[in-house]
N, CA and C atoms of all chains as a GROMACS GRO file, in nm:
protein
  636
    1MET      N    1   9.140  11.048  11.207
    1MET     CA    2   9.241  11.124  11.281
    1MET      C    3   9.301  11.230  11.189
    2ALA      N    4   9.293  11.356  11.231
    2ALA     CA    5   9.353  11.462  11.152
    2ALA      C    6   9.466  11.525  11.232
    3VAL      N    7   9.576  11.551  11.166
    3VAL     CA    8   9.690  11.615  11.232
    3VAL      C    9   9.720  11.744  11.158
    4ALA      N   10   9.703  11.856  11.228
    4ALA     CA   11   9.732  11.986  11.169
    4ALA      C   12   9.877  12.024  11.197
    5VAL      N   13   9.944  12.076  11.096
    5VAL     CA   14  10.081  12.124  11.113
    5VAL      C   15  10.076  12.276  11.124
    6ASP      N   16  10.120  12.328  11.236
    6ASP     CA   17  10.126  12.474  11.251
    6ASP      C   18  10.222  12.509  11.364
    7THR      N   19  10.331  12.575  11.329
    7THR     CA   20  10.431  12.611  11.431
    7THR      C   21  10.373  12.705  11.536
    8GLN      N   22  10.261  12.770  11.503
    8GLN     CA   23  10.202  12.866  11.596
    8GLN      C   24  10.110  12.800  11.699
    9GLY      N   25  10.096  12.666  11.690
    9GLY     CA   26  10.012  12.596  11.785
    9GLY      C   27   9.871  12.576  11.732
   10GLY      N   28   9.777  12.553  11.824
   10GLY     CA   29   9.644  12.508  11.785
   10GLY      C   30   9.544  12.616  11.751
   11GLU      N   31   9.577  12.742  11.778
   11GLU     CA   32   9.475  12.846  11.763
   11GLU      C   33   9.427  12.861  11.619
   12ALA      N   34   9.523  12.870  11.526
   12ALA     CA   35   9.484  12.887  11.386
   12ALA      C   36   9.412  12.765  11.330
   13PRO      N   37   9.465  12.644  11.351
   13PRO     CA   38   9.392  12.526  11.301
   13PRO      C   39   9.252  12.512  11.362
   14ALA      N   40   9.237  12.556  11.488
   14ALA     CA   41   9.108  12.539  11.554
   14ALA      C   42   8.997  12.613  11.482
   15ARG      N   43   9.032  12.725  11.418
   15ARG     CA   44   8.929  12.803  11.348
   15ARG      C   45   8.863  12.720  11.239
   16PHE      N   46   8.941  12.630  11.180
   16PHE     CA   47   8.888  12.544  11.074
   16PHE      C   48   8.837  12.412  11.133
   17ALA      N   49   8.912  12.360  11.228
   17ALA     CA   50   8.887  12.222  11.273
   17ALA      C   51   8.768  12.210  11.366
   18ARG      N   52   8.725  12.319  11.430
   18ARG     CA   53   8.610  12.309  11.520
   18ARG      C   54   8.488  12.258  11.444
   19GLN      N   55   8.484  12.284  11.313
   19GLN     CA   56   8.369  12.241  11.233
   19GLN      C   57   8.359  12.089  11.224
   20VAL      N   58   8.474  12.021  11.231
   20VAL     CA   59   8.472  11.875  11.215
   20VAL      C   60   8.500  11.802  11.346
   21GLU      N   61   8.531  11.878  11.449
   21GLU     CA   62   8.563  11.816  11.577
   21GLU      C   63   8.444  11.732  11.623
   22GLY      N   64   8.473  11.616  11.672
   22GLY     CA   65   8.364  11.526  11.711
   22GLY      C   66   8.349  11.414  11.611
   23ALA      N   67   8.370  11.447  11.483
   23ALA     CA   68   8.366  11.343  11.380
   23ALA      C   69   8.492  11.257  11.391
   24PHE      N   70   8.603  11.320  11.421
   24PHE     CA   71   8.730  11.248  11.441
   24PHE      C   72   8.824  11.339  11.521
   25PRO      N   73   8.925  11.280  11.587
   25PRO     CA   74   9.017  11.363  11.666
   25PRO      C   75   9.098  11.456  11.576
   26VAL      N   76   9.125  11.575  11.625
   26VAL     CA   77   9.212  11.670  11.554
   26VAL      C   78   9.328  11.704  11.647
   27LEU      N   79   9.449  11.667  11.606
   27LEU     CA   80   9.568  11.693  11.685
   27LEU      C   81   9.654  11.799  11.616
   28VAL      N   82   9.743  11.861  11.690
   28VAL     CA   83   9.827  11.968  11.634
   28VAL      C   84   9.974  11.932  11.652
   29ASP      N   85  10.044  11.920  11.540
   29ASP     CA   86  10.186  11.885  11.538
   29ASP      C   87  10.266  12.012  11.508
   30ALA      N   88  10.293  12.090  11.611
   30ALA     CA   89  10.363  12.218  11.591
   30ALA      C   90  10.505  12.199  11.540
   31GLU      N   91  10.568  12.092  11.581
   31GLU     CA   92  10.709  12.069  11.548
   31GLU      C   93  10.728  12.008  11.409
   32GLY      N   94  10.619  11.969  11.346
   32GLY     CA   95  10.633  11.906  11.214
   32GLY      C   96  10.697  11.768  11.221
   33LEU      N   97  10.682  11.700  11.334
   33LEU     CA   98  10.749  11.570  11.352
   33LEU      C   99  10.702  11.466  11.252
   34LEU      N  100  10.572  11.466  11.227
   34LEU     CA  101  10.519  11.365  11.135
   34LEU      C  102  10.573  11.388  10.993
   35ALA      N  103  10.577  11.513  10.953
   35ALA     CA  104  10.630  11.546  10.820
   35ALA      C  105  10.776  11.505  10.809
   36GLN      N  106  10.852  11.535  10.914
   36GLN     CA  107  10.995  11.502  10.911
   36GLN      C  108  11.016  11.352  10.910
   37THR      N  109  10.934  11.280  10.985
   37THR     CA  110  10.951  11.135  10.996
   37THR      C  111  10.920  11.064  10.866
   38PHE      N  112  10.820  11.114  10.794
   38PHE     CA  113  10.782  11.048  10.669
   38PHE      C  114  10.838  11.120  10.546
   39GLY      N  115  10.914  11.225  10.566
   39GLY     CA  116  10.977  11.292  10.453
   39GLY      C  117  10.884  11.381  10.372
   40PHE      N  118  10.772  11.422  10.432
   40PHE     CA  119  10.680  11.508  10.358
   40PHE      C  120  10.735  11.650  10.348
   41ARG      N  121  10.720  11.709  10.230
   41ARG     CA  122  10.760  11.848  10.211
   41ARG      C  123  10.644  11.934  10.162
   42ALA      N  124  10.527  11.874  10.160
   42ALA     CA  125  10.407  11.948  10.122
   42ALA      C  126  10.290  11.885  10.196
   43ILE      N  127  10.177  11.947  10.185
   43ILE     CA  128  10.056  11.904  10.254
   43ILE      C  129   9.940  11.924  10.156
   44PRO      N  130   9.836  11.842  10.156
   44PRO     CA  131   9.795  11.741  10.253
   44PRO      C  132   9.847  11.600  10.219
   45ASN      N  133   9.865  11.522  10.323
   45ASN     CA  134   9.915  11.385  10.309
   45ASN      C  135   9.827  11.289  10.387
   46GLY      N  136   9.842  11.160  10.353
   46GLY     CA  137   9.765  11.059  10.425
   46GLY      C  138   9.850  10.939  10.460
   47LEU      N  139   9.825  10.884  10.577
   47LEU     CA  140   9.883  10.756  10.617
   47LEU      C  141   9.766  10.661  10.637
   48LEU      N  142   9.767  10.550  10.565
   48LEU     CA  143   9.661  10.451  10.581
   48LEU      C  144   9.716  10.341  10.671
   49VAL      N  145   9.655  10.325  10.786
   49VAL     CA  146   9.711  10.240  10.892
   49VAL      C  147   9.618  10.122  10.918
   50GLY      N  148   9.676  10.001  10.920
   50GLY     CA  149   9.597   9.881  10.944
   50GLY      C  150   9.569   9.860  11.092
   51PRO      N  151   9.485   9.761  11.123
   51PRO     CA  152   9.449   9.735  11.264
   51PRO      C  153   9.568   9.701  11.351
   52ASP      N  154   9.676   9.651  11.289
   52ASP     CA  155   9.796   9.616  11.366
   52ASP      C  156   9.887   9.737  11.389
   53GLY      N  157   9.845   9.856  11.345
   53GLY     CA  158   9.926   9.976  11.365
   53GLY      C  159  10.036   9.993  11.263
   54VAL      N  160  10.036   9.908  11.159
   54VAL     CA  161  10.138   9.917  11.054
   54VAL      C  162  10.086  10.004  10.941
   55VAL      N  163  10.174  10.089  10.890
   55VAL     CA  164  10.137  10.180  10.781
   55VAL      C  165  10.126  10.100  10.651
   56ASP      N  166  10.005  10.091  10.596
   56ASP     CA  167   9.982  10.018  10.471
   56ASP      C  168  10.015  10.104  10.349
   57ALA      N  169   9.997  10.234  10.362
   57ALA     CA  170  10.023  10.322  10.248
   57ALA      C  171  10.057  10.462  10.297
   58VAL      N  172  10.145  10.527  10.222
   58VAL     CA  173  10.182  10.665  10.249
   58VAL      C  174  10.146  10.745  10.124
   59VAL      N  175  10.058  10.840  10.139
   59VAL     CA  176  10.017  10.920  10.024
   59VAL      C  177  10.074  11.061  10.042
   60ALA      N  178  10.179  11.090   9.966
   60ALA     CA  179  10.249  11.217   9.981
   60ALA      C  180  10.191  11.319   9.884
   61GLY      N  181  10.118  11.414   9.939
   61GLY     CA  182  10.063  11.522   9.857
   61GLY      C  183   9.930  11.485   9.794
   62GLY      N  184   9.840  11.581   9.788
   62GLY     CA  185   9.714  11.562   9.717
   62GLY      C  186   9.614  11.473   9.786
   63PHE      N  187   9.636  11.441   9.912
   63PHE     CA  188   9.543  11.353   9.982
   63PHE      C  189   9.424  11.437  10.028
   64ASP      N  190   9.315  11.425   9.954
   64ASP     CA  191   9.199  11.511   9.977
   64ASP      C  192   9.074  11.430   9.945
   65VAL      N  193   8.992  11.404  10.044
   65VAL     CA  194   8.875  11.317  10.023
   65VAL      C  195   8.772  11.380   9.930
   66ARG      N  196   8.790  11.508   9.897
   66ARG     CA  197   8.700  11.569   9.798
   66ARG      C  198   8.738  11.522   9.658
   67ARG      N  199   8.858  11.466   9.643
   67ARG     CA  200   8.904  11.418   9.512
   67ARG      C  201   8.864  11.272   9.493
   68ALA      N  202   8.814  11.240   9.373
   68ALA     CA  203   8.772  11.103   9.343
   68ALA      C  204   8.888  11.005   9.357
   69GLU      N  205   9.009  11.048   9.317
   69GLU     CA  206   9.126  10.959   9.325
   69GLU      C  207   9.154  10.918   9.469
   70THR      N  208   9.141  11.013   9.559
   70THR     CA  209   9.168  10.982   9.699
   70THR      C  210   9.062  10.886   9.752
   71ARG      N  211   8.937  10.912   9.719
   71ARG     CA  212   8.829  10.824   9.768
   71ARG      C  213   8.845  10.683   9.712
   72SER      N  214   8.883  10.671   9.584
   72SER     CA  215   8.902  10.539   9.523
   72SER      C  216   9.015  10.464   9.594
   73LEU      N  217   9.121  10.537   9.623
   73LEU     CA  218   9.235  10.476   9.690
   73LEU      C  219   9.193  10.420   9.826
   74ILE      N  220   9.117  10.497   9.899
   74ILE     CA  221   9.072  10.453  10.032
   74ILE      C  222   8.980  10.330  10.018
   75ASP      N  223   8.890  10.335   9.919
   75ASP     CA  224   8.799  10.220   9.898
   75ASP      C  225   8.878  10.094   9.865
   76GLU      N  226   8.979  10.108   9.779
   76GLU     CA  227   9.061   9.991   9.741
   76GLU      C  228   9.135   9.936   9.862
   77TRP      N  229   9.185  10.027   9.943
   77TRP     CA  230   9.256   9.985  10.065
   77TRP      C  231   9.162   9.910  10.159
   78LEU      N  232   9.042   9.965  10.179
   78LEU     CA  233   8.947   9.900  10.270
   78LEU      C  234   8.899   9.765  10.215
   79ASP      N  235   8.901   9.752  10.081
   79ASP     CA  236   8.862   9.624  10.019
   79ASP      C  237   8.977   9.522  10.024
   80GLY      N  238   9.091   9.564  10.075
   80GLY     CA  239   9.205   9.474  10.084
   80GLY      C  240   9.285   9.463   9.957
   81GLN      N  241   9.260   9.551   9.860
   81GLN     CA  242   9.337   9.548   9.735
   81GLN      C  243   9.473   9.615   9.756
   82SER      N  244   9.570   9.572   9.675
   82SER     CA  245   9.699   9.641   9.682
   82SER      C  246   9.683   9.776   9.612
   83ILE      N  247   9.744   9.875   9.667
   83ILE     CA  248   9.727  10.009   9.612
   83ILE      C  249   9.863  10.067   9.573
   84PRO      N  250   9.863  10.158   9.478
   84PRO     CA  251   9.990  10.215   9.433
   84PRO      C  252  10.055  10.298   9.544
   85LEU      N  253  10.186  10.309   9.534
   85LEU     CA  254  10.261  10.384   9.634
   85LEU      C  255  10.280  10.529   9.589
   86PHE      N  256  10.265  10.619   9.682
   86PHE     CA  257  10.288  10.760   9.654
   86PHE      C  258  10.384  10.817   9.757
   87GLU      N  259  10.488  10.741   9.786
   87GLU     CA  260  10.580  10.786   9.890
   87GLU      C  261  10.666  10.901   9.838
   88PRO      N  262  10.712  10.986   9.929
   88PRO     CA  263  10.803  11.094   9.887
   88PRO      C  264  10.932  11.036   9.829
   89ASP      N  265  10.991  11.107   9.736
   89ASP     CA  266  11.114  11.060   9.673
   89ASP      C  267  11.238  11.096   9.755
   90GLU      N  268  11.223  11.199   9.836
   90GLU     CA  269  11.340  11.250   9.907
   90GLU      C  270  11.353  11.185  10.044
   91SER      N  271  11.466  11.205  10.106
   91SER     CA  272  11.485  11.159  10.242
   91SER      C  273  11.420  11.261  10.337
   92SER      N  274  11.436  11.234  10.466
   92SER     CA  275  11.378  11.326  10.564
   92SER      C  276  11.448  11.461  10.558
   93TRP      N  277  11.390  11.558  10.628
   93TRP     CA  278  11.451  11.690  10.634
   93TRP      C  279  11.593  11.678  10.691
   94SER      N  280  11.681  11.766  10.648
   94SER     CA  281  11.819  11.758  10.697
   94SER      C  282  11.822  11.798  10.845
   95PRO      N  283  11.923  11.750  10.918
   95PRO     CA  284  11.933  11.786  11.061
   95PRO      C  285  11.935  11.937  11.082
   96GLU      N  286  12.004  12.011  10.994
   96GLU     CA  287  12.012  12.156  11.012
   96GLU      C  288  11.875  12.222  10.992
   97VAL      N  289  11.802  12.175  10.892
   97VAL     CA  290  11.668  12.230  10.868
   97VAL      C  291  11.576  12.196  10.984
   98ARG      N  292  11.587  12.076  11.036
   98ARG     CA  293  11.504  12.039  11.152
   98ARG      C  294  11.538  12.126  11.272
   99ARG      N  295  11.667  12.154  11.290
   99ARG     CA  296  11.709  12.238  11.403
   99ARG      C  297  11.651  12.378  11.390
  100LEU      N  298  11.657  12.432  11.270
  100LEU     CA  299  11.604  12.567  11.247
  100LEU      C  300  11.452  12.570  11.267
  101PHE      N  301  11.384  12.467  11.218
  101PHE     CA  302  11.238  12.461  11.232
  101PHE      C  303  11.201  12.455  11.380
  102HIS      N  304  11.272  12.371  11.454
  102HIS     CA  305  11.247  12.360  11.599
  102HIS      C  306  11.273  12.495  11.667
  103GLY      N  307  11.379  12.561  11.625
  103GLY     CA  308  11.410  12.692  11.683
  103GLY      C  309  11.299  12.793  11.657
  104ALA      N  310  11.238  12.784  11.538
  104ALA     CA  311  11.128  12.875  11.506
  104ALA      C  312  11.008  12.847  11.596
  105VAL      N  313  10.979  12.719  11.621
  105VAL     CA  314  10.868  12.684  11.710
  105VAL      C  315  10.894  12.740  11.850
  106GLU      N  316  11.018  12.725  11.896
  106GLU     CA  317  11.053  12.776  12.029
  106GLU      C  318  11.042  12.929  12.032
  107ALA      N  319  11.086  12.994  11.925
  107ALA     CA  320  11.078  13.141  11.919
  107ALA      C  321  10.932  13.187  11.924
  108LEU      N  322  10.845  13.116  11.856
  108LEU     CA  323  10.703  13.154  11.857
  108LEU      C  324  10.642  13.133  11.995
  109ARG      N  325  10.689  13.031  12.064
  109ARG     CA  326  10.638  13.009  12.201
  109ARG      C  327  10.679  13.126  12.292
  110ARG      N  328  10.796  13.187  12.260
  110ARG     CA  329  10.842  13.303  12.337
  110ARG      C  330  10.783  13.433  12.282
  111LYS      N  331  10.697  13.421  12.181
  111LYS     CA  332  10.635  13.536  12.112
  111LYS      C  333  10.738  13.619  12.036
  112ASP      N  334  10.850  13.556  11.999
  112ASP     CA  335  10.955  13.625  11.925
  112ASP      C  336  10.934  13.596  11.775
  113ARG      N  337  10.840  13.668  11.717
  113ARG     CA  338  10.804  13.645  11.577
  113ARG      C  339  10.919  13.676  11.481
  114PRO      N  340  10.992  13.788  11.498
  114PRO     CA  341  11.104  13.816  11.405
  114PRO      C  342  11.208  13.704  11.403
  115GLU      N  343  11.238  13.648  11.521
  115GLU     CA  344  11.336  13.538  11.526
  115GLU      C  345  11.281  13.415  11.453
  116ALA      N  346  11.152  13.387  11.473
  116ALA     CA  347  11.091  13.271  11.405
  116ALA      C  348  11.098  13.289  11.254
  117ILE      N  349  11.070  13.409  11.208
  117ILE     CA  350  11.075  13.436  11.063
  117ILE      C  351  11.217  13.419  11.011
  118LYS      N  352  11.313  13.469  11.086
  118LYS     CA  353  11.454  13.456  11.044
  118LYS      C  354  11.495  13.309  11.033
  119LEU      N  355  11.458  13.231  11.132
  119LEU     CA  356  11.496  13.089  11.132
  119LEU      C  357  11.426  13.012  11.020
  120LEU      N  358  11.298  13.040  11.000
  120LEU     CA  359  11.225  12.970  10.892
  120LEU      C  360  11.278  13.011  10.754
  121ALA      N  361  11.313  13.139  10.740
  121ALA     CA  362  11.367  13.185  10.612
  121ALA      C  363  11.501  13.116  10.584
  122THR      N  364  11.583  13.099  10.687
  122THR     CA  365  11.710  13.029  10.669
  122THR      C  366  11.685  12.883  10.633
  123ALA      N  367  11.589  12.820  10.703
  123ALA     CA  368  11.556  12.679  10.673
  123ALA      C  369  11.508  12.666  10.528
  124PHE      N  370  11.426  12.758  10.485
  124PHE     CA  371  11.374  12.753  10.347
  124PHE      C  372  11.487  12.774  10.246
  125SER      N  373  11.584  12.859  10.279
  125SER     CA  374  11.696  12.882  10.187
  125SER      C  375  11.778  12.754  10.168
  126LEU      N  376  11.775  12.666  10.268
  126LEU     CA  377  11.850  12.540  10.260
  126LEU      C  378  11.771  12.429  10.193
  127GLU      N  379  11.637  12.444  10.191
  127GLU     CA  380  11.551  12.339  10.134
  127GLU      C  381  11.438  12.404  10.058
  128ARG      N  382  11.471  12.451   9.937
  128ARG     CA  383  11.376  12.532   9.861
  128ARG      C  384  11.256  12.452   9.812
  129ASP      N  385  11.264  12.319   9.817
  129ASP     CA  386  11.150  12.238   9.773
  129ASP      C  387  11.057  12.202   9.890
  130ASN      N  388  11.082  12.261  10.005
  130ASN     CA  389  11.001  12.227  10.122
  130ASN      C  390  10.887  12.328  10.135
  131TYR      N  391  10.770  12.288  10.087
  131TYR     CA  392  10.654  12.378  10.087
  131TYR      C  393  10.592  12.390  10.227
  132ILE      N  394  10.624  12.297  10.314
  132ILE     CA  395  10.572  12.310  10.452
  132ILE      C  396  10.641  12.430  10.518
  133ILE      N  397  10.772  12.438  10.503
  133ILE     CA  398  10.845  12.552  10.561
  133ILE      C  399  10.807  12.681  10.489
  134ARG      N  400  10.801  12.673  10.359
  134ARG     CA  401  10.771  12.793  10.280
  134ARG      C  402  10.636  12.854  10.318
  135LYS      N  403  10.533  12.769  10.324
  135LYS     CA  404  10.400  12.822  10.352
  135LYS      C  405  10.383  12.859  10.499
  136GLN      N  406  10.454  12.788  10.586
  136GLN     CA  407  10.450  12.828  10.726
  136GLN      C  408  10.510  12.967  10.744
  137LEU      N  409  10.618  12.990  10.671
  137LEU     CA  410  10.682  13.123  10.674
  137LEU      C  411  10.586  13.230  10.624
  138TRP      N  412  10.521  13.203  10.512
  138TRP     CA  413  10.422  13.298  10.458
  138TRP      C  414  10.316  13.330  10.563
  139ALA      N  415  10.265  13.224  10.628
  139ALA     CA  416  10.153  13.243  10.721
  139ALA      C  417  10.192  13.330  10.839
  140ILE      N  418  10.319  13.322  10.880
  140ILE     CA  419  10.364  13.404  10.994
  140ILE      C  420  10.394  13.547  10.948
  141GLU      N  421  10.452  13.557  10.828
  141GLU     CA  422  10.484  13.691  10.777
  141GLU      C  423  10.359  13.768  10.734
  142HIS      N  424  10.262  13.696  10.680
  142HIS     CA  425  10.144  13.760  10.622
  142HIS      C  426  10.016  13.695  10.674
  143PRO      N  427   9.990  13.706  10.804
  143PRO     CA  428   9.870  13.638  10.859
  143PRO      C  429   9.741  13.685  10.795
  144GLU      N  430   9.741  13.809  10.744
  144GLU     CA  431   9.618  13.861  10.684
  144GLU      C  432   9.579  13.785  10.557
  145ARG      N  433   9.675  13.713  10.497
  145ARG     CA  434   9.647  13.635  10.375
  145ARG      C  435   9.592  13.496  10.408
  146PHE      N  436   9.592  13.461  10.537
  146PHE     CA  437   9.555  13.325  10.577
  146PHE      C  438   9.442  13.318  10.679
  147TYR      N  439   9.442  13.412  10.770
  147TYR     CA  440   9.356  13.395  10.887
  147TYR      C  441   9.243  13.497  10.895
  148ASP      N  442   9.239  13.594  10.805
  148ASP     CA  443   9.129  13.691  10.806
  148ASP      C  444   9.030  13.651  10.697
  149GLY      N  445   8.952  13.550  10.725
  149GLY     CA  446   8.858  13.502  10.623
  149GLY      C  447   8.922  13.390  10.543
  150ALA      N  448   8.889  13.385  10.412
  150ALA     CA  449   8.937  13.276  10.329
  150ALA      C  450   9.086  13.290  10.301
  151ILE      N  451   9.154  13.176  10.284
  151ILE     CA  452   9.295  13.177  10.247
  151ILE      C  453   9.309  13.235  10.107
  152ASP      N  454   9.403  13.328  10.091
  152ASP     CA  455   9.420  13.399   9.965
  152ASP      C  456   9.508  13.316   9.871
  153ARG      N  457   9.445  13.228   9.791
  153ARG     CA  458   9.521  13.139   9.702
  153ARG      C  459   9.586  13.216   9.587
  154ASP      N  460   9.521  13.322   9.541
  154ASP     CA  461   9.580  13.401   9.432
  154ASP      C  462   9.712  13.462   9.478
  155TRP      N  463   9.714  13.513   9.598
  155TRP     CA  464   9.836  13.571   9.653
  155TRP      C  465   9.945  13.464   9.661
  156GLN      N  466   9.908  13.342   9.702
  156GLN     CA  467  10.007  13.234   9.711
  156GLN      C  468  10.065  13.203   9.573
  157ARG      N  469   9.977  13.200   9.473
  157ARG     CA  470  10.027  13.174   9.335
  157ARG      C  471  10.126  13.282   9.293
  158GLN      N  472  10.096  13.406   9.327
  158GLN     CA  473  10.188  13.516   9.292
  158GLN      C  474  10.323  13.497   9.362
  159GLN      N  475  10.319  13.457   9.487
  159GLN     CA  476  10.444  13.436   9.560
  159GLN      C  477  10.528  13.328   9.494
  160LEU      N  478  10.460  13.220   9.453
  160LEU     CA  479  10.532  13.110   9.387
  160LEU      C  480  10.593  13.156   9.256
  161GLU      N  481  10.515  13.234   9.179
  161GLU     CA  482  10.565  13.283   9.051
  161GLU      C  483  10.688  13.373   9.070
  162GLN      N  484  10.688  13.443   9.181
  162GLN     CA  485  10.799  13.534   9.208
  162GLN      C  486  10.913  13.466   9.283
  163GLY      N  487  10.898  13.334   9.306
  163GLY     CA  488  11.005  13.258   9.371
  163GLY      C  489  11.022  13.288   9.518
  164ARG      N  490  10.918  13.336   9.582
  164ARG     CA  491  10.928  13.370   9.725
  164ARG      C  492  10.886  13.253   9.813
  165MET      N  493  11.087  10.186  10.180
  165MET     CA  494  11.141  10.296  10.259
  165MET      C  495  11.245  10.370  10.176
  166ASN      N  496  11.235  10.499  10.171
  166ASN     CA  497  11.325  10.578  10.088
  166ASN      C  498  11.422  10.657  10.174
  167GLY      N  499  11.547  10.621  10.168
  167GLY     CA  500  11.647  10.705  10.232
  167GLY      C  501  11.656  10.682  10.381
  168HIS      N  502  11.750  10.749  10.441
  168HIS     CA  503  11.772  10.732  10.584
  168HIS      C  504  11.833  10.860  10.638
  169ASP      N  505  11.783  10.904  10.750
  169ASP     CA  506  11.840  11.021  10.816
  169ASP      C  507  11.880  10.976  10.956
  170PRO      N  508  12.006  10.984  10.990
  170PRO     CA  509  12.052  10.928  11.118
  170PRO      C  510  11.987  10.994  11.239
  171GLY      N  511  11.948  11.121  11.225
  171GLY     CA  512  11.892  11.189  11.341
  171GLY      C  513  11.744  11.164  11.359
  172ASN      N  514  11.680  11.111  11.260
  172ASN     CA  515  11.535  11.098  11.267
  172ASN      C  516  11.496  10.994  11.163
  173ARG      N  517  11.478  10.869  11.207
  173ARG     CA  518  11.459  10.760  11.112
  173ARG      C  519  11.342  10.790  11.020
  174PHE      N  520  11.367  10.769  10.893
  174PHE     CA  521  11.268  10.801  10.791
  174PHE      C  522  11.181  10.679  10.768
  175LEU      N  523  11.053  10.694  10.787
  175LEU     CA  524  10.962  10.580  10.781
  175LEU      C  525  10.882  10.580  10.653
  176GLY      N  526  10.827  10.464  10.622
  176GLY     CA  527  10.743  10.450  10.504
  176GLY      C  528  10.650  10.332  10.521
  177VAL      N  529  10.605  10.277  10.408
  177VAL     CA  530  10.513  10.164  10.411
  177VAL      C  531  10.577  10.046  10.485
  178GLY      N  532  10.498   9.981  10.569
  178GLY     CA  533  10.547   9.865  10.644
  178GLY      C  534  10.599   9.900  10.782
  179ALA      N  535  10.615  10.029  10.809
  179ALA     CA  536  10.662  10.072  10.941
  179ALA      C  537  10.545  10.076  11.038
  180SER      N  538  10.575  10.059  11.164
  180SER     CA  539  10.472  10.082  11.266
  180SER      C  540  10.453  10.232  11.281
  181LEU      N  541  10.330  10.271  11.304
  181LEU     CA  542  10.303  10.413  11.326
  181LEU      C  543  10.386  10.462  11.444
  182PRO      N  544  10.461  10.572  11.429
  182PRO     CA  545  10.545  10.618  11.540
  182PRO      C  546  10.461  10.653  11.663
  183ALA      N  547  10.522  10.633  11.778
  183ALA     CA  548  10.449  10.653  11.905
  183ALA      C  549  10.448  10.800  11.945
  184PHE      N  550  10.406  10.886  11.854
  184PHE     CA  551  10.396  11.029  11.886
  184PHE      C  552  10.265  11.057  11.958
  185SER      N  553  10.269  11.158  12.045
  185SER     CA  554  10.147  11.214  12.101
  185SER      C  555  10.148  11.362  12.072
  186PHE      N  556  10.032  11.415  12.036
  186PHE     CA  557  10.021  11.558  12.006
  186PHE      C  558   9.901  11.614  12.082
  187PRO      N  559   9.904  11.744  12.113
  187PRO     CA  560   9.787  11.804  12.179
  187PRO      C  561   9.668  11.812  12.085
  188ASP      N  562   9.548  11.795  12.140
  188ASP     CA  563   9.429  11.819  12.060
  188ASP      C  564   9.396  11.969  12.066
  189LEU      N  565   9.283  12.008  12.016
  189LEU     CA  566   9.252  12.151  12.008
  189LEU      C  567   9.233  12.216  12.145
  190ASP      N  568   9.212  12.132  12.246
  190ASP     CA  569   9.199  12.184  12.383
  190ASP      C  570   9.328  12.169  12.462
  191GLY      N  571   9.433  12.120  12.395
  191GLY     CA  572   9.564  12.110  12.460
  191GLY      C  573   9.590  11.978  12.531
  192SER      N  574   9.497  11.883  12.524
  192SER     CA  575   9.518  11.753  12.588
  192SER      C  576   9.600  11.664  12.496
  193LEU      N  577   9.706  11.605  12.551
  193LEU     CA  578   9.790  11.517  12.471
  193LEU      C  579   9.715  11.390  12.434
  194LYS      N  580   9.722  11.354  12.306
  194LYS     CA  581   9.658  11.230  12.261
  194LYS      C  582   9.756  11.156  12.171
  195PRO      N  583   9.759  11.021  12.183
  195PRO     CA  584   9.852  10.946  12.097
  195PRO      C  585   9.803  10.943  11.952
  196LEU      N  586   9.900  10.941  11.865
  196LEU     CA  587   9.868  10.931  11.722
  196LEU      C  588   9.791  10.802  11.693
  197SER      N  589   9.813  10.702  11.776
  197SER     CA  590   9.749  10.571  11.754
  197SER      C  591   9.609  10.566  11.813
  198ALA      N  592   9.552  10.681  11.846
  198ALA     CA  593   9.421  10.682  11.913
  198ALA      C  594   9.313  10.612  11.832
  199GLY      N  595   9.332  10.603  11.703
  199GLY     CA  596   9.232  10.536  11.619
  199GLY      C  597   9.260  10.388  11.603
  200GLY      N  598   9.354  10.334  11.681
  200GLY     CA  599   9.398  10.196  11.663
  200GLY      C  600   9.290  10.093  11.690
  201GLY      N  601   9.320   9.970  11.647
  201GLY     CA  602   9.225   9.860  11.667
  201GLY      C  603   9.147   9.827  11.543
  202GLU      N  604   9.143   9.919  11.450
  202GLU     CA  605   9.079   9.895  11.322
  202GLU      C  606   9.154   9.979  11.217
  203ASN      N  607   9.115   9.962  11.092
  203ASN     CA  608   9.178  10.047  10.990
  203ASN      C  609   9.150  10.194  11.021
  204PHE      N  610   9.250  10.276  11.012
  204PHE     CA  611   9.224  10.419  11.027
  204PHE      C  612   9.322  10.501  10.943
  205ILE      N  613   9.286  10.626  10.926
  205ILE     CA  614   9.362  10.716  10.839
  205ILE      C  615   9.415  10.833  10.920
  206VAL      N  616   9.543  10.863  10.901
  206VAL     CA  617   9.599  10.985  10.957
  206VAL      C  618   9.606  11.086  10.842
  207PHE      N  619   9.532  11.192  10.856
  207PHE     CA  620   9.523  11.295  10.753
  207PHE      C  621   9.602  11.417  10.800
  208MET      N  622   9.709  11.450  10.727
  208MET     CA  623   9.790  11.567  10.762
  208MET      C  624   9.745  11.687  10.682
  209TRP      N  625   9.716  11.795  10.750
  209TRP     CA  626   9.668  11.914  10.682
  209TRP      C  627   9.726  12.038  10.750
  210ALA      N  628   9.697  12.151  10.696
  210ALA     CA  629   9.741  12.278  10.757
  210ALA      C  630   9.638  12.384  10.724
  211SER      N  631   9.633  12.484  10.810
  211SER     CA  632   9.537  12.594  10.786
  211SER      C  633   9.602  12.704  10.705
  212TRP      N  634   9.708  12.670  10.632
  212TRP     CA  635   9.767  12.764  10.540
  212TRP      C  636   9.776  12.694  10.408
   0.00000   0.00000   0.00000
């Protein structure tokens, strides 16, 4: 099960996810509910869920099956071994930040991009360690860096260095 | 479980997977628990 976070809805994630569709379900969490519920402020993350529907492990950040560490963790979990915890240190997003994020999603549904940018920028000013808000803001402000071919990682590094 | 937010309970290890449903790529609502019944992984990602 893959859950894409994108305030703009499913169109952008679909460009990537159509390649894996069929192998597992791909859902779109525009509101960021899962991130808010588990306190994630960056992506990618993993929830390892047992047959009883109980979360056995929360892996905050760096959850990537291309990485040997992630694959080892999954193997240990499937073997029934206890695995280390990688839960977020912080609490969930603040109510004000959640309100602003929700407002941005609503603004995008109305095609009001300037309002969405304003709300996300305010949310980011309140929670500077929230990379989900930060990168979502970048993607809306600069779609050419994300959706016209490969994601421009060098540009993202420059933005981080400049504190944007 | 780390911390608590009164407006949105903060979950962690040992919690039941929340009963969220999200649209799939075709817009059909599907429960987050769609992989239930056996071990499964929820992978959160973004196209940015």
